[in-house]
N, C-alpha and C positions, 0 to 999 in steps of 0.2 A: 593269949592263945591265938587270937585271930591274926595278929602280926606274924606269929610263928608259922601258922598255916599258909599265909600269903608268901612268906619267904620260901617255904618248902615248895609251893607250887611254882614259884618263879625259878627256883633252883632246878626243879624237874624240867621245866620248859627249856632252860638254858642247856641242860644235859641232852635233851632231845635234839636241840639245834646243833650242838657240837657233834653228836653222832651223825646227824644228817649231813653236815658239811664234810666230815671225814669220809662218810659213805660216798658222797658225790665225788670227792677227790679219788677214792679208790675206783669207782666206776670209770672215771676218765682214764686212769692208768690202765685198767683192765681192757678198755676199748683199744688203746694203743697196742697192748700185748696181743690181743686177738687179731689185729690187723696183720700181724707177722706170721700167723699160722696158715696152713693150707685150708682151702675152702671148706672141706668136710668137717675138719676139727674146729675151725673157727665158728661154723654155724651152730654146732652143739654148745660151745661156750657162750656164744652170743645169746642163745635162748635162755641159758641160765642167768646171764647178766640182765636180760630184759625182765625176767621173773623177779630178781632181786630189786631192780629199779622200781618195778610196779609195787612191790611190797613196801619199799621205802616211801614212795609217794602216797600209798594208801594209809600208812601209819601216820605220816605227817598230816594228811587230811583229817584223820580221826582227831588229831590234836589241834585242828584249825590252823595249820601251818602249810606253807607252800614254798617250794624251791622256784626261783625265777632265774632264767638264763636269758641274757640279752645279747648273746653273740650274734654278730652280723647286723645288728641294729645301729642306726645312726647314733653317735654320741651326743648327749645333751648334758650340760653341766649339772642339771637337776636330777640326774639319774642316781638311784640309790646304791651307787658303787663308787669306790675311789679308784682312779686311774693311776697305775704305777708309773706310766711313761708320759703323762700329760705334758711335762716340761720339754719333751722332745719336739713339740709341734708349736707352730705359730698361732696367733689368735684368729687368723683368717682361714686356717686349714679346715677342710671338711673332714671329719673323723668318723670312723666306724669302730664298734667294739669288735676287736679281733679275737680276743680270747677271754673267757671267764677264768680267773684264778681261784676265786671263791664265789659261790652262788649268793644271790640275794635271798633272804628269807623273809617272807611276808606272813602276817597274821591277819585276823579279821579287822583289827583296828589300825593296821598299817605295818610299817617296817619293824621287823624284829631284829634283823642283823644286816648290816650293810655288806655288799659284795665287794670284790676286788677284780679289776679288769685291766687288760692291756689293749691299747688302741693302735689303729693304723690309719694312715692318710688315705682318703678316697682317691683312687687313680682316675683322672679325668681324661 
């Protein structure tokens, strides 16, 4: 029974993580859509989006999970995300995380789900 309970808890956590990642993707899309609206309408929808985002973060926190966004940060090979376009750059290039494709999900004991990123070269 204990193994079954553990598997059920693990499945629940994975379901929460999947919903969180899909919600994060939806929020990113919704942000782009809002940017195309006039200011008055955009503000109303942005407030609703912020409310949803806060609820998402609060519910993840209740389950000891956290979304991590590393956009704009210097790229480090040890980052908890795989870079889709790493092969486009040389070993001496200084790189920044240009875009998160999927967020990193962290739990109290460490990484729960690796993120996915796109990189860009630092312009000197």
